[in-house]
GUPAKE-703704 format. One record per residue (C-alpha): residue in one letter; x, y, z; residue number from 1. Coordinates in steps of 0.5 Angstrom, whole numbers. Each point is the difference from the previous one (the first is absolute). Last residue first. Layout:
- A;X;Y;Z;NUM
...
//
This chain:
- D;31;-14;-20;485
- L;-2;-1;8;484
- F;7;-4;1;483
- K;4;6;-5;482
- E;-3;5;5;481
- G;1;-4;6;480
- D;8;-1;-2;479
- L;0;7;-2;478
- F;-3;2;7;477
- E;6;-4;3;476
- I;5;3;-3;475
- I;-2;7;-1;474
- D;0;-2;9;473
- I;-5;7;2;472
- D;5;6;3;471
- Q;0;1;6;470
- P;8;0;1;469
- C;-1;7;-6;468
- I;1;0;-9;467
- E;0;8;0;466
- A;-8;3;-1;465
- R;1;5;6;464
- R;6;3;-2;463
- C;-2;0;-7;462
- I;-6;5;2;461
- E;5;4;3;460
- D;4;1;-5;459
- F;-6;3;-5;458
- S;-2;5;5;457
- Y;-6;0;3;456
- D;-5;5;-1;455
- K;-6;1;5;454
- L;-5;4;2;453
- L;-3;1;-7;452
- E;-4;5;0;451
- G;-8;0;-5;450
- N;-3;-1;6;449
- E;4;-4;4;448
- F;6;-5;-3;447
- V;5;-4;3;446
- T;-3;-1;8;445
- V;4;-7;2;444
- L;-2;-6;1;443
- L;3;-4;5;442
- D;-4;0;6;441
- K;5;-1;6;440
- D;-5;7;3;439
- E;-6;-5;-1;438
- D;0;-6;4;437
- G;-4;-4;-1;436
- Q;-7;-2;-2;435
- G;-3;7;1;434
- H;2;1;-8;433
- Q;-2;-6;-3;432
- V;6;-5;-1;431
- T;5;-1;-5;430
- R;7;-5;3;429
- Y;6;1;-2;428
- V;6;-5;4;427
- G;7;1;1;426
- E;-2;0;8;425
- E;-5;5;-1;424
- C;-2;3;-6;423
- Q;-6;5;-1;422
- L;-5;1;-6;421
- S;-6;5;2;420
- L;-7;-1;-2;419
- R;-6;3;0;418
- G;-6;-6;-2;417
- R;0;-5;-3;416
- K;4;-4;-5;415
- S;-2;-2;-6;414
- T;-2;-9;-1;413
- K;2;0;-7;412
- W;4;-7;2;411
- K;-7;-3;1;410
- G;-2;1;-7;409
- T;-6;-4;-2;408
- I;-4;2;7;407
- P;2;7;-1;406
- E;2;3;7;405
- K;0;9;-1;404
- Y;0;5;4;403
- V;-1;7;3;402
- E;0;1;8;401
- V;-5;6;1;400
- E;2;5;5;399
- E;-7;4;1;398
- G;-2;8;-1;397
- N;-4;-1;-6;396
- V;4;-5;-3;395
- V;8;0;2;394
- A;4;-5;-5;393
- H;5;-5;2;392
- S;3;-6;-5;391
- V;0;3;-7;390
- K;5;-4;-4;389
- Y;6;0;-4;388
- A;3;-7;-3;387
- C;6;-3;-2;386
- K;2;-8;0;385
- Q;7;1;-1;384
- T;1;-3;-7;383
- D;-8;2;0;382
- R;1;7;-3;381
- N;5;-2;-5;380
- V;8;-3;-1;379
- R;4;-3;-6;378
- Q;1;8;-2;377
- L;6;3;4;376
- L;5;-6;3;375
- A;-3;-6;-6;374
- G;0;5;-5;373
- G;8;3;2;372
- A;5;-5;3;371
- G;7;1;0;370
- F;4;-4;4;369
- F;8;-1;2;368
- A;5;-6;2;367
- S;7;-2;3;366
- A;-3;4;7;365
- T;-5;-6;1;364
- S;7;-3;1;363
- W;1;-7;-4;362
- G;1;-8;2;361
- H;-4;-4;-4;360
- S;-5;0;5;359
- K;-1;8;2;358
- L;-1;1;-8;357
- C;-5;-3;-1;356
- E;-3;1;6;355
- L;1;7;-3;354
- V;-4;-2;-7;353
- D;-5;-2;3;352
- R;-2;5;6;351
- L;0;5;-6;350
- S;-4;-4;-4;349
- R;-5;0;6;348
- Y;0;8;2;347
- D;0;2;-10;346
- I;6;0;-4;345
- G;-2;-4;-7;344
- D;5;5;-3;343
- A;4;5;3;342
- H;6;-4;2;341
- I;7;4;1;340
- V;8;-5;1;339
- R;5;4;3;338
- L;8;1;-1;337
- Y;4;5;3;336
- P;-1;-2;6;335
- P;3;-7;-1;334
- L;-4;-5;-1;333
- M;-4;-3;8;332
- K;1;-7;2;331
- Y;-3;-1;7;330
- G;4;-3;6;329
- K;-4;5;5;328
- S;7;5;0;327
- N;0;2;-7;326
- T;3;-5;-5;325
- L;2;4;-6;324
- T;0;-4;-7;323
- G;3;-1;-6;322
- Y;-1;5;-7;321
- S;0;-6;-5;320
- K;-3;-6;4;319
- G;-4;6;3;318
- L;-3;3;-5;317
- I;-3;-6;-2;316
- E;-1;-2;6;315
- L;-4;6;1;314
- C;-4;-1;-6;313
- R;-2;-7;1;312
- L;-4;2;6;311
- V;-3;6;-2;310
- V;-3;-4;-6;309
- E;-3;-6;4;308
- A;-2;4;6;307
- P;-3;6;-6;306
- D;-3;-6;-4;305
- G;1;4;-8;304
- S;1;7;-2;303
- D;3;6;2;302
- P;7;-2;1;301
- R;4;7;4;300
- L;7;2;1;299
- Y;1;4;4;298
- I;7;4;-1;297
- C;3;3;7;296
- G;4;6;0;295
- G;7;1;5;294
- K;6;1;-6;293
- E;2;-5;1;292
- G;-6;-4;-1;291
- R;-2;3;-6;290
- E;7;-3;-3;289
- L;-2;-7;3;288
- V;-6;2;-5;287
- L;4;2;-6;286
- D;4;-6;0;285
- R;-4;-5;1;284
- L;-4;3;-7;283
- E;1;-6;-5;282
- K;1;-5;4;281
- C;-4;0;8;280
- W;-5;5;-3;279
- I;0;-2;-8;278
- D;1;-7;-1;277
- E;-3;-4;8;276
- F;-5;6;1;275
- C;-2;2;-7;274
- K;0;-8;-2;273
- W;-5;-1;5;272
- I;-5;5;0;271
- D;-1;-2;-8;270
- Y;-4;5;-3;269
- S;-2;7;3;268
- D;2;-3;6;267
- C;6;4;4;266
- V;-4;6;2;265
- C;6;5;2;264
- G;1;5;6;263
- A;5;5;2;262
- D;3;3;6;261
- G;5;4;1;260
- E;5;3;-6;259
- E;0;-2;-7;258
- Y;-7;2;-2;257
- V;1;1;-8;256
- E;6;-6;0;255
- L;-4;-5;5;254
- M;-6;1;-4;253
- H;5;-2;-7;252
- R;1;-5;2;251
- H;-6;-3;1;250
- A;-3;3;-7;249
- Q;7;-3;-2;248
- A;-1;-7;3;247
- E;-6;-1;-3;246
- G;2;1;-8;245
- E;-2;-5;-3;244
- R;-6;-1;2;243
- G;-2;7;-2;242
- W;2;7;3;241
- T;-7;2;0;240
- T;-2;-6;5;239
- V;5;3;6;238
- T;-3;7;1;237
- S;-6;-3;-3;236
- H;0;-5;6;235
- E;1;4;6;234
- S;6;3;3;233
- S;2;3;8;232
- P;2;7;2;231
- T;0;-1;7;230
- S;-7;2;5;229
- F;-2;3;6;228
- G;-6;2;4;227
- A;-2;3;6;226
- V;2;7;-5;225
- G;2;8;4;224
- K;-3;2;5;223
- L;-7;-4;2;222
- Q;-5;5;3;221
- Y;-6;-6;0;220
- F;-4;4;-6;219
- K;4;2;-5;218
- R;6;-2;1;217
- L;-2;-7;1;216
- M;-5;0;-7;215
- S;7;1;-4;214
- S;3;-4;4;213
- G;-5;-5;-1;212
- A;0;2;-8;211
- V;7;-3;-1;210
- T;-2;-7;-1;209
- D;7;-2;-2;208
- S;0;-3;8;207
- A;5;-2;5;206
- K;-1;3;7;205
- F;-4;-5;3;204
- N;-5;0;6;203
- I;-4;7;0;202
- M;3;1;-8;201
- H;-6;-6;-2;200
- A;-5;5;2;199
- A;2;6;-3;198
- G;1;-6;-7;197
- G;-7;-1;1;196
- L;-4;7;1;195
- A;5;3;-6;194
- A;-1;-6;-4;193
- S;-7;0;1;192
- E;0;8;-1;191
- V;3;-2;-7;190
- S;-5;-4;-2;189
- S;-2;-8;0;188
- V;7;-2;2;187
- G;4;-5;-5;186
- R;4;6;-2;185
- Y;3;1;6;184
- G;0;-6;4;183
- A;8;-1;-1;182
- D;0;1;8;181
- H;7;-3;3;180
- L;1;-6;5;179
- S;6;-1;4;178
- F;3;8;1;177
- E;-3;0;8;176
- V;2;-7;1;175
- M;8;3;-2;174
- E;0;2;7;173
- L;-2;-6;4;172
- S;8;-3;1;171
- D;4;-6;0;170
- H;-4;-5;-5;169
- T;-4;-5;1;168
- L;-5;-1;4;167
- S;-1;6;2;166
- M;-1;2;-7;165
- Y;-5;-6;-2;164
- H;-5;3;6;163
- H;1;7;-2;162
- I;-1;-2;-8;161
- V;-6;-3;3;160
- Q;-2;6;4;159
- K;1;4;-6;158
- H;-5;-3;-5;157
- I;-5;1;6;156
- R;2;8;1;155
- S;-1;-1;-7;154
- T;-7;-2;-1;153
- T;-2;4;6;152
- A;2;7;-3;151
- V;-4;-2;-6;150
- T;-6;-2;4;149
- M;0;7;4;148
- P;2;4;-7;147
- Y;-7;-3;-3;146
- W;-5;-1;6;145
- V;2;8;2;144
- Q;-6;-1;-7;143
- V;-5;-1;6;142
- L;-1;9;2;141
- L;-2;2;-7;140
- T;-6;-6;-1;139
- E;-1;1;8;138
- F;-1;8;-1;137
- F;-8;0;-1;136
- N;1;-4;7;135
- T;2;5;5;134
- V;-4;6;-4;133
- W;-7;-3;1;132
- P;0;3;6;131
- V;-1;7;-3;130
- A;-3;5;5;129
- P;2;-4;7;128
- D;7;3;-2;127
- T;6;-4;2;126
- S;-1;-7;-4;125
- E;4;-5;2;124
- V;6;-4;-4;123
- T;4;-6;5;122
- L;7;-3;-4;121
- L;4;-6;1;120
- V;-6;-4;4;119
- N;3;-7;3;118
- K;-1;-8;-6;117
- V;7;1;-1;116
- P;6;0;3;115
- V;3;8;1;114
- V;6;1;-2;113
- S;2;8;0;112
- G;1;4;-5;111
- E;-5;6;0;110
- P;-2;1;7;109
- V;-7;-4;1;108
- A;-5;4;-1;107
- R;-6;6;1;106
- I;-3;4;-5;105
- R;-5;6;2;104
- V;-6;2;-5;103
- P;-2;7;-2;102
- I;3;0;-6;101
- R;3;8;-2;100
- G;-4;3;-7;99
- G;-1;6;6;98
- H;-3;-4;5;97
- R;-6;4;1;96
- E;-2;2;-6;95
- L;5;-5;-5;94
- I;-2;-5;4;93
- Y;-8;2;-1;92
- N;0;1;-7;91
- W;2;-8;0;90
- G;-5;-1;4;89
- D;-5;3;-4;88
- E;2;-3;-6;87
- N;-1;-6;2;86
- F;-1;-4;-6;85
- V;-5;-4;0;84
- D;-7;4;-3;83
- D;2;2;-6;82
- R;-1;-7;-5;81
- K;4;-3;-5;80
- F;4;-3;5;79
- V;7;0;-4;78
- T;-2;7;-3;77
- S;-4;2;8;76
- L;8;-1;1;75
- V;4;3;-6;74
- E;-5;7;1;73
- K;0;0;7;72
- A;8;-1;1;71
- E;2;5;-5;70
- A;-4;4;4;69
- I;3;0;7;68
- M;8;-1;-2;67
- E;-1;6;-3;66
- K;-5;3;6;65
- T;7;-3;4;64
- I;3;-5;4;63
- V;7;-1;2;62
- P;0;5;6;61
- G;7;-4;4;60
- C;2;-7;-1;59
- L;-4;-4;-3;58
- W;2;-3;-6;57
- R;8;0;-2;56
- K;1;1;8;55
- L;-4;-5;3;54
- I;2;-5;-6;53
- Y;7;0;0;52
- Q;-1;-1;9;51
- L;-5;-6;-1;50
- G;6;-3;-4;49
- F;3;-4;5;48
- F;-2;-6;5;47
- V;4;-6;0;46
- T;-4;-6;1;45
- Y;0;-7;3;44
- P;-2;-7;0;43
- F;1;0;-7;42
- R;-4;-3;-7;41
- G;-8;4;4;40
- G;-2;1;7;39
- R;-5;5;1;38
- S;4;5;-3;37
- E;-3;6;4;36
- F;-3;7;-1;35
- Y;-5;3;6;34
- A;-6;4;-2;33
- Y;-3;6;6;32
- L;-7;3;-3;31
- S;-3;6;4;30
- S;-7;5;0;29
- T;-4;-5;-2;28
- G;-7;1;1;27
- P;-5;-2;-6;26
- P;4;-7;-1;25
- Y;6;0;-6;24
- V;-3;0;-7;23
- K;-1;7;-1;22
- H;8;1;0;21
- H;1;-6;-3;20
- S;-2;1;-7;19
- T;8;3;-2;18
- K;2;-7;1;17
- Y;-3;-2;-5;16
- C;6;2;-4;15
- D;5;-3;2;14
- A;4;6;4;13
- L;6;5;-2;12
- L;-6;4;-5;11
- I;0;5;5;10
- V;7;1;1;9
- N;0;2;-6;8
- D;7;1;-4;7
- V;-1;-7;-4;6
- P;3;-1;-7;5
- G;7;2;4;4
- T;3;7;-3;3
- A;5;2;-4;2
- M;4;5;2;1
//
């Protein structure tokens, strides 16, 4: 099996961190750091992905003589000098700790929904001979920002759908299938697809990014899969039949997958003719037959203004196939027919579509959605302003509060001291040790000296991340965000 481009733990940090072992104050025996979302686009974060990083890179003996030799060669060349690389320090870890990293990591349980500006994890060196390991692994540990931010973005989408579903439909059962992850091809790597796809699966069960299930099976005790899909056409499977063969392309799709669900993309040429002439006339009998067998056909527009296109598609289909009225007075297509739109969908446009449908008397459950780049790739570390900072040290036996307070960027002021996260009556706050009840600290020791101490299952992560009455008012948030724009 092929290995990754980097398999040496010593090369998992920004180069300049290699030089830091010499520049902390003489007599430094301990460094303590924390990670937080300092703010950002969303008012909370869904914490997820640390366990993957720990299992993938830090559990067990992870330092070898060969790694030290390789890192020495590479970094001495990078710096063009041989007095930077900490060969003695890494050899000490290999010999004294058997290649296990001497740090303690405490973190909120994965799946926790935590307001921004609170500590999410802390890292502390456990051997006074190598205190620098705390900050050396910042580069690796901060990469939890990606799955965490995707999980957060996905949950915001879920809140939007949940809000409108509760207003316009009889039940909330379909919420978790309402947003399909179509982002596999749109991310930067297979690892990104696995992490982002898994993060979305915390909130939704609809996905084509099967790498997410693979990651969860390997690192989060998943049995089976967490994301589900259905046979669906793409433009090439329609356009290879030619413009005159469009109807035959759709017919063929229904014939080769004659039972169960099937998805058909409809905007290869003229979407309105496709709906009105092909689906509402030429193939109408096949649609009805599918319904009699208990299957559903998902018709997919893939271009245009989402609100305008989805509404018009529903109106065309409703006129031909009729509609049902649910207990809340909103129209529904028959259960064998749905519209799914997967172009230009993000949490903002999703709100616009669902508000449009509601105002025209359609239930949210009549339409499904897909998201790709906006879901898995249109995020970065600053989306939630993620940061990792040293906040405490021991120097010559004395405890030191460590912080920064730049006058040119007050929002970057960092926290001081050793920290805990507490929640009283639904209000989260980060406090220094000694200022709160430490027995109520929500941070859990998950890793110590090379050993994973907590192994969270995907199921329990999903339960923690569920929509709940204490959530933010999603419409108030979106209205405020629009105002800021």
